[in-house]
C-alpha positions in Angstrom: 127.9 2.3 45.7 130.5 -0.3 44.8 134.3 -0.5 45.3 136.4 -1.6 42.4 139.0 -3.0 44.8 139.2 -6.7 45.4 138.2 -8.3 48.7 141.9 -9.2 49.3 142.9 -5.5 48.9 140.1 -4.4 51.2 141.2 -6.9 53.9 144.8 -5.7 53.5 143.7 -2.1 54.2 141.7 -3.3 57.2 144.7 -5.1 58.6 146.8 -2.0 58.2 144.1 0.0 60.1 143.8 -2.6 62.8 140.2 -3.4 62.0 138.4 -6.8 61.7 138.6 -8.5 58.3 135.6 -10.7 58.4 132.3 -10.1 56.6 131.0 -9.5 53.1 132.7 -7.0 50.7 130.0 -4.4 51.4 130.7 -4.7 55.1 134.4 -4.3 54.5 133.8 -1.1 52.5 131.5 0.3 55.2 134.0 -0.5 57.9 136.8 1.3 56.0 134.6 4.3 55.3 133.7 4.5 59.0 137.4 4.4 59.9 137.9 7.5 57.8 139.3 6.1 54.5 138.3 8.3 51.6 135.9 6.9 48.9 138.5 7.9 46.3 141.1 5.6 47.8 138.6 2.7 47.9 137.7 3.4 44.2 134.0 3.6 44.9 131.8 4.1 41.9 128.1 4.0 41.3 126.4 0.7 40.3 125.6 2.1 36.8 129.3 2.6 36.0 130.1 -1.1 36.8 130.4 -3.3 33.7 128.8 -6.8 33.6 132.3 -8.4 33.7 133.1 -6.4 36.9 129.7 -7.4 38.4 130.5 -11.1 37.8 133.9 -10.7 39.3 132.4 -8.9 42.3 129.9 -11.8 42.8 132.6 -14.4 42.6 134.8 -12.4 45.0 131.9 -12.1 47.5 131.2 -15.9 47.2 134.9 -16.5 47.8 134.9 -14.2 50.7 131.9 -16.0 52.3 133.7 -19.3 51.8 136.9 -18.0 53.2 135.2 -16.5 56.1 133.4 -19.7 56.9 136.5 -21.9 56.5 139.1 -19.6 58.1 138.8 -20.5 61.8 141.1 -17.8 63.0 139.0 -15.1 61.4 135.8 -16.6 62.9 137.2 -16.8 66.4 138.4 -13.2 66.2 134.9 -12.1 65.1 133.3 -14.0 67.9 135.7 -12.5 70.5 134.8 -9.0 69.3 131.1 -9.8 69.5 131.5 -11.1 73.0 133.6 -8.1 74.0 130.9 -5.7 72.8 128.1 -7.7 74.5 130.1 -7.6 77.8 130.5 -3.8 77.5 126.8 -3.4 76.8 125.9 -5.6 79.8 128.2 -3.6 82.1 126.6 -0.3 81.0 123.1 -1.7 81.6 124.1 -2.9 85.1 125.5 0.6 85.9 122.2 2.2 84.7 120.2 -0.1 86.9 122.4 0.6 89.9 121.9 4.3 89.5 118.1 4.0 89.2 118.0 1.9 92.4 120.1 4.5 94.2 117.7 7.2 93.1 114.7 5.2 94.3 116.3 4.8 97.7 117.1 8.5 98.1 113.9 9.9 96.7 111.0 9.7 99.2 107.8 8.1 98.1 105.2 10.6 97.0 102.2 10.9 99.2 99.9 10.7 96.1 100.9 7.1 95.6 99.1 6.1 98.8 96.1 3.9 97.9 92.7 5.5 98.5 91.5 2.6 100.5 94.4 2.9 102.9 93.6 6.5 103.5 89.9 5.8 104.1 90.8 3.0 106.5 93.2 5.3 108.4 90.6 8.0 108.6 88.0 5.6 110.0 90.5 4.3 112.6 91.3 7.9 113.8 87.6 8.7 114.2 87.1 5.6 116.4 90.0 6.6 118.7 88.1 9.5 120.3 84.6 10.1 121.5 82.1 12.9 120.5 81.6 16.2 122.3 78.0 17.3 122.7 78.6 20.6 124.5 78.6 19.4 128.1 80.9 21.6 130.1 82.2 19.0 132.4 83.4 16.8 129.5 85.3 19.4 127.5 88.6 19.4 129.4 89.0 15.6 129.1 87.9 15.6 125.4 90.3 18.4 124.5 93.3 16.6 126.0 92.4 13.5 124.1 92.0 15.5 120.8 95.4 17.2 121.3 97.1 13.9 122.0 95.6 12.3 118.9 96.5 15.3 116.6 100.1 15.3 117.9 100.5 11.6 117.5 99.4 11.3 113.8 100.8 13.4 111.0 97.6 15.2 109.8 97.4 18.4 107.7 95.4 21.4 109.0 92.4 20.5 106.9 92.4 16.9 108.0 92.8 17.8 111.7 89.9 20.3 111.5 87.7 17.8 109.6 88.4 15.3 112.4 87.4 17.8 115.1 84.2 18.9 113.3 83.2 15.3 112.8 83.2 14.7 116.6 81.0 17.7 117.4 77.4 16.9 118.2 74.4 18.5 119.9 75.0 22.0 121.3 78.6 22.0 120.2 77.7 21.4 116.6 75.0 24.0 116.7 77.5 26.5 118.1 79.9 25.7 115.3 77.4 26.2 112.5 76.2 29.5 114.1 79.6 31.1 113.6 80.0 33.1 110.4 83.8 32.3 110.3 83.4 28.6 110.9 84.9 27.7 107.5 87.8 30.1 107.8 88.9 28.9 111.3 92.0 26.7 111.5 92.1 23.7 113.7 94.0 25.4 116.5 91.7 28.4 116.4 88.7 26.2 116.5 89.9 24.4 119.6 90.7 27.7 121.3 87.2 29.0 120.6 85.7 25.8 121.9 87.8 26.2 125.0 86.6 29.7 125.6 83.0 28.6 125.2 82.9 25.3 127.1 85.9 25.2 129.4 84.5 25.3 132.9 86.1 23.3 135.7 83.6 20.8 137.0 82.8 20.8 140.7 84.8 18.0 142.2 82.4 17.6 145.1 79.5 17.1 142.9 81.4 14.6 140.8 82.4 12.6 143.9 78.8 12.6 145.2 77.7 11.3 141.8 80.3 8.6 142.1 79.0 7.7 145.6 75.4 7.6 144.5 76.0 5.0 141.8 75.0 1.6 143.3 74.6 -1.9 142.0 71.1 -2.1 140.8 68.8 -5.1 140.7 68.9 -7.0 137.4 72.2 -5.5 136.5 75.4 -7.4 135.9 78.4 -6.6 138.1 80.4 -5.9 135.0 78.0 -3.1 133.9 77.9 -1.7 137.4 81.7 -1.7 137.5 82.0 -0.1 134.1 79.8 2.9 135.1 81.6 3.2 138.5 85.0 3.3 136.8 83.8 5.9 134.3 82.6 8.2 137.1 85.8 7.6 139.0 87.9 8.7 136.1 86.1 12.0 136.0 87.0 12.9 139.6 89.8 11.3 139.3 90.3 8.6 141.9 93.3 6.3 142.5 92.8 2.6 141.9 92.9 1.6 145.6 90.2 4.2 146.4 88.1 3.0 143.5 87.9 -0.5 145.0 86.4 1.0 148.2 83.8 3.0 146.2 82.8 -0.1 144.3 82.4 -2.1 147.5 80.3 0.7 149.1 78.0 0.6 146.1 77.0 -3.0 146.8 73.5 -3.0 148.4 73.9 -6.3 150.3 75.6 -5.9 153.7 76.7 -9.5 153.5 78.3 -9.1 150.1 80.0 -5.9 151.2 81.4 -7.6 154.3 82.7 -10.5 152.2 84.3 -8.1 149.7 86.1 -6.2 152.5 87.3 -9.5 154.0 88.8 -10.6 150.7 91.0 -7.4 150.5 91.0 -7.1 146.8 94.1 -5.5 145.4 93.0 -5.0 141.8 89.8 -4.3 139.9 90.4 -7.4 137.7 90.5 -9.6 140.8 87.2 -8.2 142.0 85.6 -8.5 138.6 86.6 -12.1 138.4 85.2 -12.9 141.9 81.8 -11.2 141.2 81.3 -12.5 137.6 78.8 -15.2 138.6 77.3 -13.3 141.6 73.7 -12.3 140.9 72.6 -8.8 141.6 70.9 -8.2 145.0 67.1 -8.1 144.8 64.7 -5.7 146.7 65.2 -2.1 147.5 68.3 -0.4 146.5 70.9 0.5 149.0 71.2 4.1 150.0 74.3 6.0 148.8 77.3 6.0 151.1 76.9 9.7 151.9 73.2 9.2 152.7 73.9 6.3 155.0 76.5 8.3 156.8 74.0 11.2 157.2 71.3 8.9 158.5 73.7 7.4 161.0 74.6 10.8 162.3 71.0 11.8 162.6 70.2 8.6 164.5 73.0 9.3 166.9 71.7 12.9 167.4 68.2 11.6 168.1 69.4 9.1 170.7 71.4 11.8 172.4 68.4 14.1 172.5 66.2 11.3 173.9 68.8 10.5 176.6 69.0 14.2 177.6 65.2 14.3 177.7 65.1 11.2 179.9 67.6 12.6 182.4 65.7 15.9 182.6 62.3 14.2 183.3 63.8 11.5 185.5 62.0 8.8 183.5 64.0 5.7 182.8 63.6 4.4 179.3 65.2 1.3 177.7 66.7 2.0 174.3 66.8 -1.8 173.6 63.0 -2.4 173.8 61.8 1.2 174.0 59.9 0.5 177.2 59.8 2.8 180.3 60.8 1.7 183.8 64.3 0.3 183.2 67.5 1.0 181.2 69.1 -1.0 178.4 71.7 -2.4 180.8 69.0 -4.1 182.8 66.9 -5.1 179.8 66.0 -8.8 179.7 65.2 -8.9 176.0 67.6 -10.0 173.4 69.7 -7.2 172.0 
């Protein structure tokens, strides 16, 4: 489509409409058509209807228009200003879109599915290492259950993840009991813990735990750190306060000399005692009797001496309890006591 109007006439119409006047003739025509000017007013005809003379005139007008556009500084500056204005508007719109996208990212929570698989595996392994296994021993269930509840309440785990964690820590009799149940797969984590509680919750005898603590002594060839570790583990099951634990640790030392030195030092903390005995070798020879057994033997010896004294008074025979000879008493004995 070609307009029969001259470039000057087209620019005049553009000025009247308040539109830019730079560009080729075809651009001027397109700008007027976009502004709503009718094709009839612009005298637009098909290219077939244009005569060769009109085509030559058209070419010369376009060349003149290009020259005028290049030469006219005012028209060039106006076009550049329009382009800059449009570029600025586009940049402002893009900045506004970016701002809205950033705001949406802040508000929207990050989906859980975006968590890397390696991070999930690492987190699962760390959780499994935080709690020990339960093998069906009644005396260990109460402590194990408290540790499990604390772990589940601390970390945000789903019901399936929590149950998988509980099942992974069952061994021995507890694992056999779990697989023997028909509804083991259907049980939730809370129901599983409740069933385990019904099966294995039995309060351990505190007296037997305390006797087991007293019976643990420092064995020959054993480091003091290993002995202290076992002693602390047994004390935590009773439980025993820290100051009392130190007394139990000292009573478990077979050597009377080392026990006396430890009592004289008056250790206030377990760490201080461990530091002091780090390089002390374990006593050799026979193991020391447990504290309870030593106390029982002392009582029995006292009873035997009282019985012997009563027997001596009844028979009138004087017997020395220092040298076990007859004829004098211990107060008159000349032998070293």
